[in-house]
C-alpha positions as CSV (number, residue, x, y, z in Angstrom):
1,X,46.8,-9.6,-107.6
2,X,49.2,-7.9,-105.3
3,X,48.3,-6.4,-102.0
4,X,48.1,-2.8,-103.3
5,X,45.8,-3.8,-106.1
6,X,43.5,-5.8,-103.8
7,X,43.3,-2.8,-101.4
8,X,42.3,-0.5,-104.3
9,X,39.7,-3.0,-105.4
10,X,38.3,-3.2,-101.9
11,X,38.3,0.5,-101.6
12,X,36.3,1.0,-104.8
13,X,33.8,-1.7,-104.0
14,X,33.3,-0.4,-100.4
15,X,32.9,3.1,-101.7
16,X,30.4,1.9,-104.2
17,X,28.5,0.1,-101.5
18,X,28.5,3.0,-99.2
19,X,27.3,5.2,-102.0
20,X,24.4,2.7,-102.7
21,X,23.5,2.7,-98.9
22,X,23.8,6.4,-98.6
23,X,21.5,6.9,-101.6
24,X,19.0,4.5,-100.3
25,X,19.0,6.2,-96.9
26,X,18.6,9.6,-98.6
27,X,15.6,8.3,-100.6
28,X,14.1,6.9,-97.4
29,X,14.5,10.2,-95.6
30,X,12.7,12.0,-98.5
31,X,9.9,9.5,-98.5
32,X,9.5,10.0,-94.7
33,X,9.4,13.8,-95.2
34,X,6.9,13.4,-98.1
35,X,4.7,11.0,-96.0
36,X,4.8,13.0,-92.8
37,X,1.4,14.6,-92.0
38,X,1.3,18.4,-92.2
39,X,0.9,20.3,-89.0
40,X,-2.6,20.6,-87.7
41,X,-4.3,23.9,-88.8
42,X,-5.0,26.4,-86.1
43,X,-8.5,25.8,-84.6
44,X,-11.1,28.1,-85.9
45,X,-14.5,28.6,-84.4
46,X,-17.3,27.6,-86.9
47,X,-19.2,30.7,-86.1
48,X,-18.2,34.0,-84.3
49,X,-19.4,34.1,-80.8
50,X,-19.2,30.4,-80.0
51,X,-17.0,29.3,-77.1
52,X,-13.5,28.0,-77.7
53,X,-12.9,24.5,-76.4
54,X,-10.5,25.7,-73.6
55,X,-13.3,27.9,-72.3
56,X,-16.0,25.1,-72.2
57,X,-17.5,24.4,-68.7
58,X,-18.4,20.8,-68.0
59,X,-19.6,21.1,-64.4
60,X,-23.0,22.7,-65.0
61,X,-25.6,22.6,-67.7
62,X,-25.8,26.5,-67.9
63,X,-25.0,29.6,-66.0
64,X,-26.2,30.6,-62.6
65,X,-24.4,33.9,-61.8
66,X,-25.9,34.1,-58.2
67,X,-24.8,30.6,-57.4
68,X,-21.4,31.2,-58.8
69,X,-21.1,34.3,-56.5
70,X,-22.0,32.2,-53.5
71,X,-19.3,29.6,-54.5
72,X,-16.7,32.2,-54.8
73,X,-17.5,33.5,-51.4
74,X,-17.3,29.9,-50.1
75,X,-13.8,29.6,-51.6
76,X,-12.9,32.5,-49.5
77,X,-14.3,30.8,-46.4
78,X,-17.6,32.6,-46.2
79,X,-20.8,30.8,-45.8
80,X,-23.2,33.7,-45.5
81,X,-23.6,34.1,-49.2
82,X,-24.6,30.4,-49.7
83,X,-27.2,30.8,-46.9
84,X,-28.6,34.0,-48.4
85,X,-28.7,32.3,-51.9
86,X,-31.0,29.6,-50.6
87,X,-33.1,32.0,-48.6
88,X,-33.7,34.1,-51.7
89,X,-34.5,31.0,-53.8
90,X,-37.5,30.4,-51.5
91,X,-40.1,27.8,-52.6
92,X,-38.9,27.5,-56.2
93,X,-38.3,23.8,-55.7
94,X,-36.7,23.3,-59.1
95,X,-34.1,26.0,-58.5
96,X,-33.7,25.1,-54.8
97,X,-32.7,21.6,-55.6
98,X,-30.3,22.7,-58.4
99,X,-28.5,25.2,-56.2
100,X,-28.4,23.0,-53.2
101,X,-26.8,20.3,-55.2
102,X,-24.2,22.7,-56.7
103,X,-23.3,23.9,-53.2
104,X,-23.1,20.4,-52.0
105,X,-20.8,19.4,-54.8
106,X,-18.6,22.2,-54.0
107,X,-18.5,21.4,-50.3
108,X,-17.5,17.7,-51.2
109,X,-14.2,19.2,-52.4
110,X,-13.7,21.6,-49.5
111,X,-16.2,21.7,-46.7
112,X,-14.6,24.3,-44.3
113,X,-17.2,26.9,-45.1
114,X,-20.0,24.4,-44.7
115,X,-18.7,23.2,-41.3
116,X,-18.6,26.8,-40.1
117,X,-22.2,27.3,-41.3
118,X,-23.4,24.1,-39.5
119,X,-21.5,25.2,-36.4
120,X,-23.0,28.7,-36.4
121,X,-26.5,27.5,-37.3
122,X,-26.9,23.8,-36.3
123,X,-30.6,23.8,-36.9
124,X,-30.5,25.5,-40.2
125,X,-32.5,23.6,-42.8
126,X,-30.6,24.9,-45.7
127,X,-27.2,24.0,-44.2
128,X,-28.5,20.5,-43.5
129,X,-29.6,20.1,-47.0
130,X,-26.3,21.2,-48.5
131,X,-24.6,18.9,-46.1
132,X,-26.7,15.9,-47.3
133,X,-25.9,16.8,-50.9
134,X,-22.2,17.1,-50.1
135,X,-22.1,13.6,-48.6
136,X,-23.9,12.2,-51.7
137,X,-21.4,13.8,-54.0
138,X,-18.5,12.6,-51.9
139,X,-19.8,9.1,-51.9
140,X,-19.9,9.1,-55.8
141,X,-16.5,10.7,-56.0
142,X,-15.1,7.8,-53.8
143,X,-16.8,5.2,-56.2
144,X,-15.6,6.9,-59.4
145,X,-17.2,6.7,-62.8
146,X,-15.8,3.2,-63.8
147,X,-18.0,0.3,-64.4
148,X,-18.6,-2.0,-61.4
149,X,-16.2,-4.7,-62.6
150,X,-13.5,-1.9,-62.7
151,X,-14.2,-0.5,-59.3
152,X,-12.2,-1.8,-56.3
153,X,-13.7,-3.3,-53.2
154,X,-12.3,-0.5,-51.1
155,X,-14.1,2.0,-53.4
156,X,-17.3,0.2,-53.0
157,X,-16.9,0.0,-49.2
158,X,-16.3,3.7,-49.0
159,X,-19.1,4.5,-51.4
160,X,-21.7,2.5,-49.3
161,X,-20.3,3.8,-46.0
162,X,-20.7,7.5,-47.0
163,X,-24.1,6.9,-48.6
164,X,-25.4,5.5,-45.4
165,X,-24.2,8.7,-43.8
166,X,-25.9,10.7,-46.5
167,X,-29.1,8.9,-45.8
168,X,-29.0,10.0,-42.2
169,X,-28.2,13.5,-43.4
170,X,-31.3,13.5,-45.7
171,X,-33.5,12.4,-42.8
172,X,-32.1,15.2,-40.7
173,X,-32.7,17.7,-43.5
174,X,-36.2,16.5,-43.8
175,X,-36.9,16.9,-40.1
176,X,-35.7,20.5,-40.3
177,X,-37.3,21.5,-43.5
178,X,-40.6,23.1,-44.3
179,X,-43.1,20.2,-44.6
180,X,-43.9,21.3,-48.2
181,X,-40.2,21.2,-49.3
182,X,-39.5,18.1,-51.4
183,X,-35.7,18.9,-51.5
184,X,-34.4,16.5,-48.8
185,X,-36.3,13.6,-50.4
186,X,-34.9,14.5,-53.8
187,X,-31.5,14.5,-52.3
188,X,-32.0,11.0,-51.2
189,X,-32.9,9.6,-54.7
190,X,-29.2,8.9,-55.6
191,X,-28.7,7.5,-52.2
192,X,-31.5,5.0,-53.1
193,X,-29.9,4.1,-56.3
194,X,-26.4,3.7,-54.8
195,X,-27.7,1.6,-51.9
196,X,-30.0,-0.3,-54.2
197,X,-33.2,0.3,-52.3
198,X,-35.9,-2.4,-52.7
199,X,-38.7,-1.3,-55.0
200,X,-41.2,-0.9,-52.3
201,X,-38.9,1.3,-50.4
202,X,-38.0,3.5,-53.4
203,X,-41.7,3.9,-54.1
204,X,-42.3,5.1,-50.6
205,X,-39.5,7.7,-51.0
206,X,-40.9,8.6,-54.4
207,X,-44.3,9.2,-52.9
208,X,-42.8,11.8,-50.6
209,X,-41.3,13.7,-53.6
210,X,-44.4,13.7,-55.9
211,X,-46.7,14.6,-53.1
212,X,-44.8,17.9,-52.8
213,X,-43.6,18.4,-56.4
214,X,-45.4,16.2,-58.9
215,X,-43.6,17.4,-62.0
216,X,-40.0,18.1,-60.7
217,X,-37.6,17.7,-63.5
218,X,-34.5,16.8,-61.6
219,X,-36.3,14.4,-59.3
220,X,-37.8,12.5,-62.3
221,X,-34.4,12.4,-64.0
222,X,-32.8,10.8,-60.8
223,X,-35.7,8.4,-60.4
224,X,-35.4,7.3,-64.0
225,X,-31.8,6.3,-63.3
226,X,-33.0,4.1,-60.5
227,X,-35.4,2.3,-62.7
228,X,-32.8,1.7,-65.6
229,X,-31.6,-1.8,-66.2
230,X,-28.0,-0.8,-65.1
231,X,-29.2,-0.1,-61.7
232,X,-32.2,-1.4,-59.8
233,X,-34.7,-1.8,-62.7
234,X,-35.1,-3.0,-66.2
235,X,-35.8,-1.6,-69.7
236,X,-39.5,-2.3,-69.1
237,X,-39.7,-0.5,-65.7
238,X,-37.7,2.5,-67.0
239,X,-39.9,2.8,-70.0
240,X,-43.1,2.5,-67.9
241,X,-41.8,5.2,-65.5
242,X,-40.7,7.6,-68.3
243,X,-43.7,7.3,-70.5
244,X,-46.2,7.6,-67.7
245,X,-44.5,10.6,-66.2
246,X,-44.3,12.3,-69.6
247,X,-48.0,11.6,-70.4
248,X,-49.2,13.0,-67.1
249,X,-47.1,16.2,-67.2
250,X,-48.2,19.5,-68.2
251,X,-46.8,21.1,-71.4
252,X,-43.7,22.9,-70.7
253,X,-42.6,20.8,-67.7
254,X,-39.9,19.3,-69.9
255,X,-40.7,15.8,-68.6
256,X,-41.0,14.6,-72.1
257,X,-37.2,14.4,-71.9
258,X,-37.7,11.2,-70.0
259,X,-38.7,8.8,-72.8
260,X,-35.7,10.2,-74.9
261,X,-33.3,9.5,-72.1
262,X,-34.9,6.0,-71.3
263,X,-34.4,5.1,-75.0
264,X,-30.8,6.3,-75.0
265,X,-30.0,4.3,-71.9
266,X,-31.3,1.1,-73.3
267,X,-30.9,1.4,-77.1
268,X,-28.9,4.5,-77.9
269,X,-25.6,2.6,-78.4
270,X,-27.1,0.8,-81.4
271,X,-27.2,3.9,-83.5
272,X,-30.9,3.6,-84.3
273,X,-31.5,7.4,-84.0
274,X,-33.8,7.6,-87.0
275,X,-36.3,5.0,-86.1
276,X,-39.9,6.3,-86.0
277,X,-40.2,5.7,-82.2
278,X,-37.3,7.8,-81.2
279,X,-38.0,10.5,-83.8
280,X,-41.5,10.9,-82.3
281,X,-40.0,11.1,-78.8
282,X,-37.6,13.8,-79.9
283,X,-40.4,15.8,-81.5
284,X,-42.4,15.6,-78.3
285,X,-39.5,17.1,-76.5
286,X,-39.1,19.8,-79.2
287,X,-42.8,20.8,-78.5
288,X,-42.3,20.5,-74.8
289,X,-39.3,22.8,-74.9
290,X,-41.2,25.4,-77.0
291,X,-44.0,25.5,-74.5
292,X,-41.6,25.9,-71.5
293,X,-41.1,29.1,-69.7
294,X,-38.0,30.9,-70.6
295,X,-36.9,31.0,-67.0
296,X,-37.4,27.2,-66.4
297,X,-34.2,26.2,-64.6
298,X,-33.9,23.0,-66.7
299,X,-34.6,24.5,-70.1
300,X,-30.9,24.5,-70.8
301,X,-30.7,20.8,-69.9
302,X,-33.6,20.0,-72.4
303,X,-31.8,22.1,-75.1
304,X,-28.6,20.0,-74.6
305,X,-30.5,16.8,-75.3
306,X,-32.0,18.4,-78.5
307,X,-28.6,19.7,-79.6
308,X,-27.4,16.2,-79.7
309,X,-30.3,14.2,-81.0
310,X,-31.5,16.6,-83.8
311,X,-28.4,16.4,-86.0
312,X,-28.6,12.6,-85.7
313,X,-32.0,12.7,-87.1
314,X,-31.2,15.0,-90.1
315,X,-32.4,18.1,-88.4
316,X,-29.1,19.9,-88.0
317,X,-30.3,23.4,-88.8
318,X,-32.8,23.2,-85.9
319,X,-30.0,22.2,-83.6
320,X,-28.1,25.4,-84.1
321,X,-30.7,27.3,-82.1
322,X,-30.2,25.1,-79.1
323,X,-26.4,25.0,-79.4
324,X,-26.4,28.9,-79.5
325,X,-28.6,29.0,-76.3
326,X,-26.4,26.6,-74.3
327,X,-22.9,27.1,-75.7
328,X,-20.2,27.3,-73.2
329,X,-21.7,24.7,-71.0
330,X,-21.7,20.9,-71.3
331,X,-22.4,19.6,-67.7
332,X,-25.6,17.6,-68.4
333,X,-26.9,14.6,-70.3
334,X,-25.8,13.5,-72.8
335,X,-22.4,15.3,-72.6
336,X,-21.9,14.1,-69.1
337,X,-21.6,10.6,-70.7
338,X,-19.9,11.6,-73.8
339,X,-17.5,14.2,-72.5
340,X,-16.8,17.9,-73.4
341,X,-14.7,17.1,-76.5
342,X,-17.7,15.3,-78.0
343,X,-19.8,18.4,-77.4
344,X,-17.3,20.5,-79.4
345,X,-17.2,17.9,-82.2
346,X,-21.0,17.8,-82.5
347,X,-21.4,21.5,-82.3
348,X,-18.7,22.3,-84.8
349,X,-19.9,19.6,-87.3
350,X,-23.4,21.0,-87.0
351,X,-22.4,24.6,-87.7
352,X,-20.0,23.7,-90.6
353,X,-22.6,21.5,-92.2
354,X,-25.4,24.2,-92.4
355,X,-25.2,27.1,-94.7
356,X,-24.2,30.3,-92.9
357,X,-27.4,32.1,-93.8
358,X,-29.4,29.7,-91.7
């Protein structure tokens, strides 16, 4: 074969090979196009009037327009509105604790307005209470939300240092407060948890709370955390505290939430939501919620718990009422553990699984 013939053969063979390669590449591209997932459909609310995910608030359990007005004024550097808010709240201890905590959390991010308030009124009991809450919140921000084995030594050192300052601030607030006010002692409960008070010391603190507010929702919720196994107690101690408090509380106090929370803290991760024990606890909370006053400051928090648990127990239609009542907010248990995205998922699944006429 001469050189020209060889070149021609090579050209034909090479062209055929390129054609085969090209065809294979083309088929591969087609298969990739065919296998590619379609673009996601635009998000659609499962029911008109519900809040879009982008508008969900994860800082509070529900709205408090008066408190939000005070916080907007604080952003502008004015403390007078915060002072007026707590003055108007008066001896509504449930609402006072909630609002003081919200103001304190805000001051933990930017305390200029609080420092001005304290400078202007150094003996003001309300300012001292907000200061205590601000230090508590700051301490937990320093620690972060990670488990202990994922928290640095520096974080723990800062956490404990600021909590010790918070303990002193709580003592000052108690000295300045009305003797009947449980709020400074309630503010100290997360301090006791973070500093791992001995049981005897915690019980002494708890006696100060319940002597002034025997059925205070937020105080009991905070105390239960102390008694949980992950902090200073155990499953047995948490159960004892939760069931005793719920049994002794008046109907509508919403303290029947405690056995539900205790169960979740120690067994909820096992997916046993339809066991008779937890079904009975959830039903007790349903009854407690029905008996609660419409203006109970923590009614929305109880509704959040029911909105989560009822669908898991095959009672999805009942959950819709609670979702409609709290929608737009996801800043309380269990969403504070699970996250706002989980709230949207559970809510949307609930509405889409129930006939529209319900």
